[in-house]
C-alpha positions as CSV (number, residue, x, y, z in Angstrom):
1,X,-12.2,-9.2,9.2
2,X,-12.2,-11.7,6.3
3,X,-13.0,-8.9,3.8
4,X,-10.1,-6.8,5.0
5,X,-7.8,-9.8,4.9
6,X,-8.9,-10.7,1.3
7,X,-8.5,-7.1,0.1
8,X,-5.0,-6.9,1.6
9,X,-4.1,-10.2,0.1
10,X,-5.4,-9.3,-3.3
11,X,-3.7,-5.9,-3.3
12,X,-0.4,-7.4,-2.1
13,X,-0.5,-10.2,-4.7
14,X,-1.1,-7.7,-7.5
15,X,1.9,-5.6,-6.3
16,X,4.1,-8.7,-6.2
17,X,3.0,-9.7,-9.7
18,X,4.0,-6.3,-11.0
19,X,7.3,-6.3,-9.3
20,X,8.2,-9.8,-10.6
21,X,7.6,-8.7,-14.2
22,X,10.6,-7.5,-16.1
23,X,10.3,-3.8,-16.6
24,X,9.5,-2.9,-20.2
25,X,12.4,-1.6,-22.3
26,X,10.3,1.0,-24.1
27,X,10.4,4.3,-22.2
28,X,6.7,5.0,-22.7
29,X,5.7,1.5,-21.5
30,X,8.2,1.8,-18.6
31,X,6.5,5.0,-17.5
32,X,3.1,3.3,-17.5
33,X,4.5,0.2,-15.7
34,X,6.1,2.5,-13.0
35,X,2.8,4.4,-12.6
36,X,0.9,1.1,-12.3
37,X,3.4,-0.2,-9.7
38,X,3.2,3.0,-7.7
39,X,-0.5,3.0,-7.7
40,X,-0.6,-0.6,-6.7
41,X,1.8,0.1,-3.8
42,X,-0.6,2.8,-2.6
43,X,-3.5,0.4,-2.8
44,X,-1.6,-2.3,-0.9
45,X,-0.6,0.1,1.8
46,X,-4.2,1.2,2.2
47,X,-5.5,-2.3,2.5
48,X,-2.8,-3.4,4.9
49,X,-3.6,-0.5,7.1
50,X,-7.3,-1.4,7.1
51,X,-6.4,-5.0,7.9
52,X,-4.3,-4.0,10.9
53,X,-6.9,-1.6,12.1
54,X,-9.6,-4.3,11.8
55,X,-7.4,-6.8,13.7
56,X,-6.7,-4.1,16.4
57,X,-10.3,-3.2,16.8
58,X,-11.5,-6.9,16.9
59,X,-9.1,-7.8,19.6
60,X,-9.4,-5.2,22.4
61,X,-8.0,-7.4,25.1
62,X,-5.2,-9.0,23.0
63,X,-1.7,-9.1,24.1
64,X,-0.8,-7.9,20.6
65,X,-3.0,-4.9,20.6
66,X,-0.2,-2.4,21.2
67,X,1.8,-3.9,18.3
68,X,-1.2,-3.8,16.0
69,X,-1.8,-0.1,17.0
70,X,1.8,0.7,16.2
71,X,1.4,-1.2,12.9
72,X,-1.7,0.9,12.1
73,X,0.2,4.2,13.0
74,X,3.3,3.3,10.9
75,X,1.2,2.1,7.9
76,X,-1.0,5.2,8.1
77,X,2.1,7.5,8.0
78,X,3.7,5.4,5.2
79,X,0.5,5.6,3.2
80,X,0.2,9.4,3.7
81,X,3.8,9.9,2.8
82,X,3.5,7.7,-0.3
83,X,0.3,9.5,-1.4
84,X,2.0,12.9,-0.9
85,X,5.0,11.8,-3.0
86,X,2.7,10.6,-5.8
87,X,0.7,13.9,-5.6
88,X,3.9,16.0,-5.7
89,X,5.2,13.9,-8.7
90,X,1.9,14.5,-10.5
91,X,2.3,18.3,-10.1
92,X,4.6,19.7,-12.9
93,X,7.7,21.4,-11.6
94,X,7.5,19.9,-8.1
95,X,9.9,17.0,-8.5
């Protein structure tokens, strides 16, 4: 559980650092910054999903298990949607 929490914390902190930076003015650098931010968002979603799943599985009798299960479901769908958007964007002519 500690590993999942650490990975989620690290990924979320990296995303927050990126979003606190001023976007570069240069269009080429801006594109790279946006790509890095988008990739980091996907990573954070993945690690947060894993953390919620770990907590859900570690607490089978917990009062909060239904909420954790819902959290896992929502984050799983959000991650899949985000990954699909990124894949569509990577394909020329799709977006």
